[in-house]
KOLTI-176796 format. One line per 3 residues: number of its first residue (from 1); their letters; for each residue x, y, z of N, C-alpha, C. Coordinates in pm, 1 decimal, decimal comma. Atoms other than C-alpha are relative to their C-alpha. Layout:
BEGIN
NUM> A> X/Y/Z/X/Y/Z/X/Y/Z | ...
***
This chain:
BEGIN
1> XXX> -101,2/59,7/81,5/9666,2/-1883,1/-9851,1/119,6/100,8/-18,2 | -103,4/-96,0/22,7/9861,4/-1555,5/-9901,1/97,8/2,3/116,7 | -89,7/-1,7/-123,4/9992,6/-1555,2/-9538,4/97,6/-116,8/-11,4
4> XXX> -87,9/116,7/12,3/10119,8/-1908,6/-9584,6/107,7/16,6/-101,0 | -94,3/-15,9/104,8/10288,8/-1833,3/-9910,0/105,0/113,3/41,1 | -102,1/-103,2/-43,8/10450,2/-1518,1/-9756,1/100,0/-60,2/98,8
7> XXX> -88,6/55,9/-103,0/10588,1/-1726,1/-9468,6/84,9/-106,7/-52,9 | -84,9/100,6/46,2/10714,2/-2032,9/-9647,7/32,6/0,4/-148,1 | -39,8/-17,2/138,5/10741,8/-1909,3/-10003,6/143,7/55,4/-8,4
10> XXX> -136,8/-56,1/19,5/11084,2/-1822,9/-10136,2/87,4/-115,4/-61,8 | -89,7/97,7/68,0/11371,8/-1996,6/-10311,4/32,9/-120,7/78,8 | -45,2/109,3/-78,0/11481,7/-2212,0/-10022,3/-79,5/-27,9/129,7
13> XXX> 72,8/11,3/-121,5/11233,2/-2175,8/-9734,1/-54,7/-143,0/24,2 | 50,6/128,2/-21,6/11047,4/-2499,1/-9779,8/107,2/-111,1/21,5 | -102,8/92,1/-21,3/11369,6/-2694,4/-9821,3/77,3/11,4/130,1
16> XXX> -63,4/-23,6/-128,8/11527,5/-2537,5/-9518,0/-92,9/-60,1/113,9 | 88,6/55,1/-99,3/11215,1/-2625,1/-9314,3/-4,5/-148,7/1,4 | -0,6/149,2/9,0/11211,3/-2979,6/-9444,2/119,9/-59,6/62,2
19> XXX> -131,2/57,0/-49,4/11576,6/-3031,7/-9367,7/0,2/9,1/152,1 | 11,1/-10,8/-146,7/11530,2/-2904,7/-9009,0/-98,2/-89,1/63,4 | 102,6/89,2/-47,1/11215,0/-3102,1/-8972,0/61,5/-147,8/11,2
22> XXX> -53,8/135,9/3,3/11399,3/-3422,1/-9066,7/129,4/-20,8/81,8 | -127,3/17,9/-62,4/11729,8/-3355,3/-8899,6/27,8/72,6/124,8 | -16,1/-71,6/-124,7/11673,2/-3129,8/-8600,2/90,1/120,7/-16,9
25> XXX> -83,7/-117,3/-4,9/11900,0/-2841,1/-8503,1/121,8/-20,5/-84,5 | -115,8/9,3/88,9/12169,9/-2767,7/-8762,3/77,3/126,6/-9,2 | -81,3/-114,1/23,2/12458,3/-2534,5/-8816,2/-22,2/63,5/-137,6
28> XXX> 14,4/-70,2/125,5/12444,5/-2273,1/-9092,3/73,0/-79,7/-114,0 | -75,5/74,6/99,5/12715,6/-2461,7/-9280,6/-63,0/-134,5/-50,1 | 74,5/125,2/36,8/12512,3/-2784,1/-9273,6/-116,6/30,2/-88,5
31> XXX> 109,3/-39,4/87,4/12215,1/-2612,5/-9417,8/52,0/44,4/-135,0 | -58,7/-38,6/123,7/12432,1/-2450,8/-9683,3/47,7/-117,9/-82,5 | -41,6/118,9/71,1/12577,6/-2786,4/-9775,5/-113,9/-76,3/-56,0
34> XXX> 120,4/69,7/47,7/12232,6/-2938,9/-9807,8/-56,6/74,9/-119,1 | 53,4/-91,7/117,4/12122,8/-2642,8/-10038,1/122,0/28,7/-85,9 | -125,9/-20,4/76,2/12430,2/-2691,8/-10254,4/0,7/99,3/-109,8
37> XXX> 2,8/-92,5/111,4/12311,6/-2468,7/-10527,4/-41,0/144,6/44,2 | 43,7/-125,4/-50,6/12194,1/-2179,5/-10304,4/115,6/91,5/30,9 | -105,3/-93,0/-41,8/12416,8/-1869,2/-10282,0/-12,3/35,4/151,1
40> XXX> -1,0/-41,4/-143,8/12506,9/-1765,8/-9922,6/-92,8/109,4/31,5 | 90,8/-124,4/-20,4/12327,4/-1435,6/-9962,4/-142,1/-50,5/1,7 | 139,8/48,8/-1,5/12006,5/-1614,2/-10051,4/-32,1/-73,1/117,5
43> XXX> 33,8/84,6/-121,6/12025,2/-1862,5/-9774,5/-10,9/86,2/121,5 | 4,3/-87,8/-112,9/12104,5/-1590,6/-9523,3/-130,3/75,3/8,2 | 127,8/-82,2/1,1/11802,2/-1386,5/-9637,4/-118,3/-89,2/28,8
46> XXX> 109,6/94,2/-24,8/11573,1/-1691,1/-9628,4/-4,8/-36,0/148,3 | -9,2/28,9/-141,3/11691,2/-1782,9/-9274,3/-48,5/120,7/83,7 | 49,1/-121,4/-74,0/11640,3/-1423,8/-9157,7/-149,4/13,5/-5,7
49> XXX> 150,1/-10,5/16,9/11288,0/-1418,0/-9297,8/-70,0/-103,0/88,1 | 63,5/104,5/-89,7/11199,7/-1748,0/-9118,3/17,0/33,2/142,0 | -15,8/-37,3/-140,4/11347,6/-1616,1/-8797,9/-84,7/124,6/35,7
52> XXX> 81,7/-115,8/-20,3/11164,0/-1284,2/-8829,7/-143,3/-41,7/19,9 | 140,0/52,4/-15,0/10834,4/-1481,7/-8866,7/-9,8/-101,1/114,0 | -1,6/91,7/-114,5/10930,0/-1689,5/-8557,2/-24,0/-146,4/-36,9
55> XXX> 13,8/135,9/49,0/10934,0/-2008,2/-8759,9/122,2/-82,1/42,5 | -125,3/66,1/-50,5/11297,3/-2091,4/-8671,0/62,9/88,7/105,0 | -71,4/-70,1/-107,4/11522,1/-1996,2/-8382,0/150,8/-3,6/-39,8
58> XXX> -148,5/-17,4/25,5/11880,5/-1873,0/-8434,8/73,7/3,1/134,0 | -77,1/4,8/-126,0/12122,2/-1960,8/-8159,8/152,2/25,2/-40,5 | -145,0/-28,1/15,4/12470,8/-1805,4/-8150,4/78,6/-63,4/110,3
61> XXX> -86,2/70,5/-101,8/12741,1/-2009,0/-7988,1/132,3/83,5/2,2 | -121,0/-83,6/-3,8/13020,3/-1786,7/-7865,5/135,4/-75,2/5,9 | -133,4/62,4/18,1/13320,1/-1978,5/-7992,5/82,3/76,2/-97,0
64> XXX> -84,3/-67,2/98,9/13607,4/-1879,0/-8209,6/30,5/-109,8/-108,6 | 88,3/-99,3/43,2/13498,4/-1870,0/-8481,6/-144,6/-19,2/55,7 | 132,6/4,7/-42,5/13135,6/-1795,7/-8385,6/-78,2/-104,7/-77,6
67> XXX> 86,8/102,6/66,2/12895,1/-2078,4/-8461,8/-140,9/35,6/9,6 | 144,7/-29,1/3,0/12524,8/-2041,8/-8549,8/-74,5/-123,4/-26,7 | 81,7/123,2/20,0/12261,8/-2309,0/-8514,5/-144,6/50,7/-15,1
70> XXX> 143,7/-30,8/25,2/11907,3/-2309,0/-8636,6/-80,3/-123,0/33,4 | 91,8/105,8/-30,6/11611,4/-2501,3/-8512,6/-142,2/48,0/-24,0 | 136,4/-34,7/26,2/11236,8/-2506,4/-8574,6/-65,0/27,3/137,3
73> XXX> 74,5/-37,8/-119,0/11021,7/-2330,8/-8309,9/-125,6/-84,7/18,3 | 130,7/67,2/-14,7/10707,0/-2486,0/-8168,0/-102,1/59,1/-96,0 | 88,9/-69,3/94,1/10517,8/-2228,0/-8374,8/32,8/-55,0/-142,2
76> XXX> -36,7/49,3/129,8/10714,4/-2342,6/-8682,2/-46,1/-139,9/-17,8 | 49,2/130,8/10,0/10619,1/-2697,2/-8609,8/-139,9/-19,8/-44,4 | 148,0/4,9/48,9/10254,6/-2614,8/-8689,3/0,8/-3,7/-156,5
79> XXX> -7,0/10,0/160,1/10380,0/-2601,9/-9062,7/28,4/-142,9/-36,4 | -38,3/134,1/38,4/10477,0/-2970,3/-9050,6/-103,9/-67,5/-88,5 | 102,7/65,0/93,7/10140,6/-3094,4/-9197,3/7,0/51,7/-137,2
82> XXX> -8,6/-61,2/132,4/10184,2/-2859,2/-9489,2/123,6/-45,6/-69,1 | -126,3/52,5/65,8/10545,1/-2957,0/-9548,9/-15,1/-145,8/-30,3 | 19,6/145,7/25,5/10447,7/-3330,2/-9528,6/-80,7/-21,3/-129,6
85> XXX> 82,3/14,5/119,4/10184,1/-3285,9/-9793,9/75,5/53,0/-127,7 | -83,3/-44,8/110,4/10423,2/-3083,2/-10016,3/102,3/-105,7/-35,9 | -101,6/100,7/22,1/10684,8/-3355,0/-9969,3/-61,1/-122,7/-72,0
88> XXX> 69,1/118,6/54,5/10436,3/-3633,0/-10044,7/-33,7/25,7/-153,2 | 38,2/-36,1/141,0/10317,5/-3456,8/-10364,5/124,3/-10,3/-86,7 | -118,5/10,0/72,6/10672,0/-3417,0/-10475,6/50,7/-143,7/-29,8
91> XXX> -42,0/135,3/12,3/10760,6/-3770,8/-10412,6/-88,2/-74,2/-106,6 | 82,0/66,1/95,3/10464,0/-3900,9/-10615,7/21,9/49,0/-141,7 | -14,3/-64,5/136,5/10532,6/-3655,4/-10907,2/135,8/19,7/-42,3
94> XXX> -143,5/-33,7/26,6/10910,3/-3640,7/-10906,1/51,6/-41,5/-141,1 | -46,4/47,4/134,9/10951,5/-3836,5/-11234,8/-33,9/100,3/-107,7 | 35,5/-103,0/102,7/10786,1/-3537,5/-11409,2/87,3/127,1/-5,0
97> XXX> -81,9/-120,5/-26,7/11050,3/-3296,0/-11290,8/144,5/-32,1/20,4 | -141,2/13,1/-23,4/11426,4/-3250,4/-11262,3/23,4/22,7/153,5 | -5,9/-11,0/-143,9/11466,6/-3331,9/-10891,1/145,7/30,5/34,4
100> XXX> -127,5/-39,7/-47,3/11758,6/-3163,3/-10719,4/36,6/-39,9/147,1 | -18,4/30,1/-135,5/11704,2/-3278,9/-10366,3/-53,9/-138,8/30,7 | 45,2/130,2/-35,4/11648,8/-3613,9/-10197,7/-150,6/1,6/16,2
103> XXX> 147,4/14,6/-14,0/11293,1/-3733,3/-10198,8/-39,0/-29,8/139,0 | 47,7/32,9/-134,9/11081,6/-3779,3/-9893,2/-41,7/-147,4/-0,3 | 35,6/134,3/-11,6/11014,7/-4122,9/-9770,6/-153,8/-21,8/-25,1
106> XXX> 146,4/35,6/8,5/10678,2/-4297,7/-9845,0/-57,2/-7,0/132,0 | 73,1/0,0/-124,5/10442,1/-4238,7/-9564,8/-144,6/5,9/-17,1 | 136,9/-9,0/13,2/10081,2/-4203,9/-9496,2/-47,9/117,1/-91,3
109> XXX> 34,4/-110,0/76,6/10073,0/-3861,4/-9652,4/17,4/-23,6/-151,0 | -24,6/34,0/138,7/10223,7/-3995,6/-9979,0/-107,8/-93,2/-47,3 | 107,6/90,9/36,9/9968,1/-4277,2/-9984,1/-125,0/79,8/-27,6
112> XXX> 117,1/-82,0/22,5/9693,9/-4019,0/-9956,0/2,5/82,1/-135,4 | -19,7/-81,4/123,5/9829,9/-3807,6/-10241,9/-16,0/-88,4/-122,1 | 15,8/98,4/113,0/9850,4/-4115,1/-10468,1/-144,5/-34,4/-25,6
115> X> 144,1/46,1/22,6/9481,8/-4202,3/-10409,9/-83,0/111,6/-49,8
***
């Protein structure tokens, strides 16, 4: 449990991973826009942590200005079942909390959490 929390725990890590899982490769600015309340410093630190753990890949595009894209690695994709369960639990229980991000769609995982 501790290793999992060390890897995906943090202010933004689960949301970053969910966003990349649902939307594929994204620019830094797109992730920042999705996490509208996250300071740039926090987002950068969370992305660096995920990259250091080989969960995401950072690709630098040599343009002016330089562009940076992030994608989930094959290793990172092994976290999808965990993210799906977290998303389903949040969907089922969102009325109990102040939700700041879009909910996940109803899927088989959501149905299992409800039961």
